[in-house]
ROPARO-876018 format. One record per residue: residue number from 1; residue in three letters; x, y, z of N, C-alpha, C in turn. Coordinates in Angstrom, 3 decimals, m for minus. Layout:
N
ATOM   num   residu        n_u        n_v        n_w       ca_u       ca_v       ca_w        c_u        c_v        c_w
ATOM   NUM      ALA          X          Y          Z          X          Y          Z          X          Y          Z
...
REM end
This chain:
106
ATOM   num   residu        n_u        n_v        n_w       ca_u       ca_v       ca_w        c_u        c_v        c_w
ATOM     1      GLY    m12.310    m32.619     39.928    m12.241    m31.895     38.659    m13.620    m31.820     38.059
ATOM     2      ASP    m13.735    m31.352     36.868    m14.958    m31.100     36.144    m15.914    m32.366     36.180
ATOM     3      GLY    m15.363    m33.564     35.910    m16.151    m34.695     35.853    m16.790    m35.012     37.328
ATOM     4      ASN    m16.058    m34.923     38.340    m16.525    m35.150     39.654    m17.543    m34.178     40.088
ATOM     5      GLU    m17.471    m32.885     39.631    m18.410    m31.873     39.923    m19.773    m32.157     39.125
ATOM     6      CYS    m19.602    m32.620     37.924    m20.736    m32.986     37.081    m21.638    m34.159     37.715
ATOM     7      VAL    m20.846    m35.131     38.107    m21.466    m36.300     38.764    m22.130    m35.907     40.148
ATOM     8      ARG    m21.354    m35.063     40.834    m21.881    m34.677     42.218    m23.118    m33.742     42.007
ATOM     9      LEU    m23.169    m32.829     41.084    m24.407    m32.038     40.931    m25.542    m32.746     40.252
ATOM    10      ARG    m25.229    m33.558     39.313    m26.393    m34.219     38.556    m25.866    m35.762     38.331
ATOM    11      PRO    m26.179    m36.508     39.406    m25.686    m37.885     39.336    m26.556    m38.756     38.297
ATOM    12      ASP    m27.559    m38.221     37.761    m28.347    m38.942     36.710    m28.020    m38.568     35.349
ATOM    13      TRP    m27.002    m37.644     35.235    m26.686    m37.138     33.909    m25.444    m37.950     33.314
ATOM    14      ALA    m25.731    m38.796     32.294    m24.728    m39.629     31.667    m23.498    m38.866     31.225
ATOM    15      LYS    m23.638    m37.731     30.736    m22.467    m36.978     30.213    m21.462    m36.672     31.258
ATOM    16      GLY    m21.849    m36.514     32.522    m20.933    m36.277     33.625    m20.038    m37.454     33.834
ATOM    17      TYR    m20.553    m38.660     33.645    m19.726    m39.886     33.845    m18.870    m39.988     32.651
ATOM    18      CYS    m19.246    m39.569     31.516    m18.373    m39.501     30.358    m17.147    m38.600     30.593
ATOM    19      ARG    m17.403    m37.433     31.126    m16.337    m36.546     31.417    m15.388    m37.095     32.476
ATOM    20      LEU    m15.992    m37.772     33.497    m15.187    m38.338     34.649    m14.387    m39.463     34.045
ATOM    21      GLY    m14.905    m40.327     33.115    m14.246    m41.537     32.559    m13.027    m40.974     31.823
ATOM    22      ALA    m13.339    m39.810     31.001    m12.303    m39.329     30.142    m11.116    m38.720     30.951
ATOM    23      ALA    m11.413    m38.121     32.145    m10.382    m37.588     32.943     m9.547    m38.716     33.563
ATOM    24      PHE    m10.162    m39.826     34.019     m9.395    m40.938     34.539     m8.614    m41.555     33.347
ATOM    25      GLU     m9.177    m41.671     32.184     m8.471    m42.250     31.095     m7.213    m41.424     30.775
ATOM    26      GLY     m7.388    m40.100     30.837     m6.129    m39.171     30.617     m5.045    m39.349     31.656
ATOM    27      GLN     m5.461    m39.853     32.896     m4.494    m40.146     33.871     m3.963    m41.534     33.812
ATOM    28      ASN     m4.390    m42.244     32.888     m4.156    m43.677     32.605     m4.615    m44.531     33.738
ATOM    29      ASP     m5.731    m44.175     34.427     m6.424    m44.863     35.513     m7.573    m45.625     34.821
ATOM    30      LEU     m7.357    m46.737     34.085     m8.322    m47.339     33.284     m9.360    m48.024     34.023
ATOM    31      ALA     m9.031    m48.566     35.222    m10.096    m49.226     36.145    m11.089    m48.213     36.600
ATOM    32      ARG    m10.702    m46.996     36.938    m11.622    m46.024     37.349    m12.427    m45.385     36.119
ATOM    33      ALA    m11.728    m45.351     34.990    m12.340    m44.855     33.800    m13.501    m45.874     33.448
ATOM    34      GLU    m13.203    m47.207     33.507    m14.148    m48.283     33.209    m15.284    m48.057     34.174
ATOM    35      ARG    m15.143    m47.880     35.425    m16.193    m47.805     36.446    m17.072    m46.523     36.042
ATOM    36      ALA    m16.481    m45.430     35.647    m17.215    m44.303     35.351    m18.091    m44.496     34.120
ATOM    37      TYR    m17.533    m45.027     33.113    m18.313    m45.298     31.875    m19.381    m46.233     32.132
ATOM    38      THR    m19.214    m47.258     32.881    m20.153    m48.240     33.256    m21.269    m47.572     34.011
ATOM    39      GLU    m20.906    m46.737     34.932    m22.051    m46.059     35.756    m22.856    m45.059     34.790
ATOM    40      GLY    m22.202    m44.471     33.849    m22.949    m43.732     33.021    m23.926    m44.543     32.097
ATOM    41      LEU    m23.441    m45.695     31.654    m24.297    m46.586     30.840    m25.458    m47.120     31.674
ATOM    42      GLU    m25.240    m47.251     32.942    m26.341    m47.620     33.744    m27.570    m46.645     33.754
ATOM    43      ARG    m27.114    m45.371     33.538    m28.095    m44.250     33.497    m28.690    m44.104     32.104
ATOM    44      GLU    m27.807    m44.294     31.050    m28.263    m44.095     29.679    m27.618    m45.197     28.844
ATOM    45      PRO    m28.195    m46.345     28.752    m27.658    m47.512     28.040    m27.298    m47.299     26.577
ATOM    46      GLU    m28.110    m46.525     26.036    m28.005    m46.278     24.479    m26.941    m45.199     24.063
ATOM    47      ASN    m26.217    m44.589     25.127    m25.295    m43.578     24.827    m24.149    m44.047     24.114
ATOM    48      ALA    m24.032    m43.789     22.835    m22.959    m44.336     21.939    m21.524    m43.894     22.448
ATOM    49      LEU    m21.422    m42.639     22.866    m20.067    m42.202     23.248    m19.565    m43.031     24.558
ATOM    50      LEU    m20.476    m43.240     25.398    m20.178    m44.060     26.592    m19.827    m45.511     26.236
ATOM    51      GLN    m20.639    m46.137     25.330    m20.372    m47.357     24.803    m18.951    m47.617     24.217
ATOM    52      ILE    m18.623    m46.644     23.285    m17.355    m46.567     22.580    m16.183    m46.425     23.657
ATOM    53      SER    m16.367    m45.466     24.517    m15.366    m45.244     25.576    m15.112    m46.428     26.407
ATOM    54      LEU    m16.243    m47.126     26.799    m16.014    m48.398     27.643    m15.324    m49.450     26.822
ATOM    55      PHE    m15.719    m49.620     25.619    m15.020    m50.566     24.736    m13.539    m50.332     24.520
ATOM    56      ARG    m13.207    m49.032     24.456    m11.889    m48.576     24.220    m10.944    m48.902     25.433
ATOM    57      VAL    m11.577    m48.454     26.655    m10.860    m48.650     27.882    m10.677    m50.196     28.212
ATOM    58      CYS    m11.769    m50.948     28.032    m11.621    m52.381     28.249    m10.642    m53.074     27.350
ATOM    59      SER    m10.652    m52.619     26.052     m9.642    m53.254     25.113     m8.238    m52.896     25.547
ATOM    60      ALA     m8.098    m51.687     26.018     m6.652    m51.168     26.470     m6.290    m51.974     27.650
ATOM    61      GLU     m7.149    m52.269     28.524     m6.879    m53.040     29.869     m6.515    m54.318     29.483
ATOM    62      GLU     m7.249    m55.028     28.560     m6.981    m56.388     28.172     m5.634    m56.422     27.522
ATOM    63      GLU     m5.342    m55.459     26.532     m4.134    m55.522     25.838     m3.011    m55.297     26.780
ATOM    64      SER     m3.115    m54.472     27.814     m2.063    m54.184     28.764     m1.842    m55.474     29.611
ATOM    65      SER     m2.892    m56.167     29.993     m2.787    m57.291     30.790     m2.163    m58.467     30.035
ATOM    66      LEU     m2.367    m58.546     28.784     m1.888    m59.612     27.912     m0.329    m59.365     27.590
ATOM    67      ASP     m0.079    m58.051     27.432      1.389    m57.729     27.256      2.165    m58.160     28.452
ATOM    68      TYR      1.611    m57.765     29.697      2.366    m58.051     30.937      2.510    m59.620     31.032
ATOM    69      LEU      1.395    m60.353     30.866      1.616    m61.746     30.955      2.511    m62.402     29.999
ATOM    70      GLN      2.434    m61.927     28.735      3.336    m62.496     27.781      4.799    m62.168     28.079
ATOM    71      THR      5.040    m61.072     28.724      6.495    m60.702     29.003      7.010    m61.374     30.297
ATOM    72      HIS      6.049    m61.768     31.149      6.459    m62.446     32.488      6.023    m63.916     32.445
ATOM    73      ASN      5.678    m64.553     31.414      5.331    m65.996     31.424      5.744    m66.546     30.043
ATOM    74      ASP      6.885    m67.066     29.876      7.325    m67.614     28.611      6.950    m68.996     28.405
ATOM    75      LYS      6.225    m69.694     29.362      5.871    m71.100     29.203      4.477    m71.361     28.504
ATOM    76      THR      3.503    m70.448     28.758      2.225    m70.672     28.217      1.845    m69.591     27.343
ATOM    77      PRO      1.390    m69.907     26.112      0.993    m68.940     25.113     m0.299    m68.245     25.704
ATOM    78      ILE     m0.388    m66.941     25.533     m1.646    m66.209     25.934     m2.486    m66.027     24.794
ATOM    79      LYS     m3.785    m66.415     24.929     m4.760    m66.103     23.929     m5.687    m64.987     24.274
ATOM    80      SER     m6.138    m64.218     23.391     m6.994    m63.108     23.761     m8.280    m63.576     24.261
ATOM    81      SER     m8.837    m62.783     25.189    m10.169    m63.197     25.714    m11.321    m62.844     24.699
ATOM    82      SER    m12.325    m63.647     24.756    m13.497    m63.407     23.981    m14.469    m62.482     24.622
ATOM    83      ALA    m14.090    m61.769     25.740    m15.067    m60.991     26.549    m15.648    m59.814     25.692
ATOM    84      PHE    m14.811    m59.324     24.825    m15.114    m58.228     23.996    m15.129    m58.587     22.594
ATOM    85      PRO    m16.076    m58.136     21.781    m16.194    m58.532     20.429    m15.026    m58.035     19.574
ATOM    86      ASP    m14.738    m58.762     18.573    m13.791    m58.339     17.575    m14.318    m57.074     16.899
ATOM    87      GLN    m13.452    m56.084     16.747    m13.940    m54.701     16.349    m14.616    m54.812     14.907
ATOM    88      ARG    m14.297    m55.812     14.135    m14.943    m55.890     12.819    m16.376    m56.303     12.972
ATOM    89      SER    m16.870    m56.798     14.075    m18.285    m57.190     14.341    m19.007    m55.987     15.001
ATOM    90      LEU    m18.399    m54.883     15.187    m19.227    m53.735     15.694    m20.217    m53.218     14.671
ATOM    91      PRO    m21.316    m52.641     15.098    m22.261    m51.916     14.249    m21.451    m50.708     13.520
ATOM    92      GLY    m22.072    m50.208     12.442    m21.321    m49.165     11.681    m20.701    m47.999     12.511
ATOM    93      GLN    m21.546    m47.266     13.246    m21.079    m46.047     14.047    m20.101    m46.428     15.006
ATOM    94      LEU    m20.158    m47.557     15.663    m19.116    m48.005     16.607    m17.831    m48.395     15.849
ATOM    95      ARG    m17.907    m48.970     14.770    m16.763    m49.416     13.960    m16.044    m48.260     13.541
ATOM    96      VAL    m16.634    m47.053     13.058    m15.939    m45.868     12.777    m15.249    m45.191     14.041
ATOM    97      ALA    m15.974    m45.190     15.095    m15.312    m44.599     16.306    m14.249    m45.505     16.859
ATOM    98      ALA    m14.291    m46.699     16.626    m13.192    m47.588     17.185    m12.075    m47.648     16.244
ATOM    99      GLY    m12.110    m46.951     15.082    m11.043    m46.853     14.039    m10.985    m48.125     13.212
ATOM   100      VAL    m12.106    m48.645     12.965    m12.063    m49.789     12.053    m12.486    m49.459     10.696
ATOM   101      HIS    m11.683    m49.683      9.699    m12.073    m49.243      8.262    m11.709    m50.407      7.398
ATOM   102      ASN    m12.710    m50.707      6.540    m12.567    m51.742      5.527    m12.216    m53.010      6.035
ATOM   103      GLY    m12.738    m53.422      7.320    m12.552    m54.593      7.916    m11.164    m54.815      8.546
ATOM   104      ALA    m10.275    m53.787      8.599     m8.951    m53.884      9.310     m8.943    m52.906     10.445
ATOM   105      SER     m8.390    m53.296     11.565     m8.291    m52.478     12.699     m7.237    m51.400     12.493
ATOM   106      ALA     m7.438    m50.220     13.000     m6.457    m49.077     12.808     m5.358    m49.246     13.797
REM end
């Protein structure tokens, strides 16, 4: 698709990885979306859209994993990982993009 073509033609262009990640996210292929966003950030570490997208995908993967474990393991309580920051601790622009308003998650 469009993302693959962008990456093929301009492998140094971070926006291509953003498009590729978005396509994988739309297919609910979160692992491949995470890889695409990570590769884009390797090329352009300050890209806010890639940062936000990676945070969103990793949060969704973590939530999905926790939901699965909680429904398939009734003996051990599952605690959230500290691998990703609490959304309330994000800087202003990232807080807005992540849907955090007045200290509460959307």
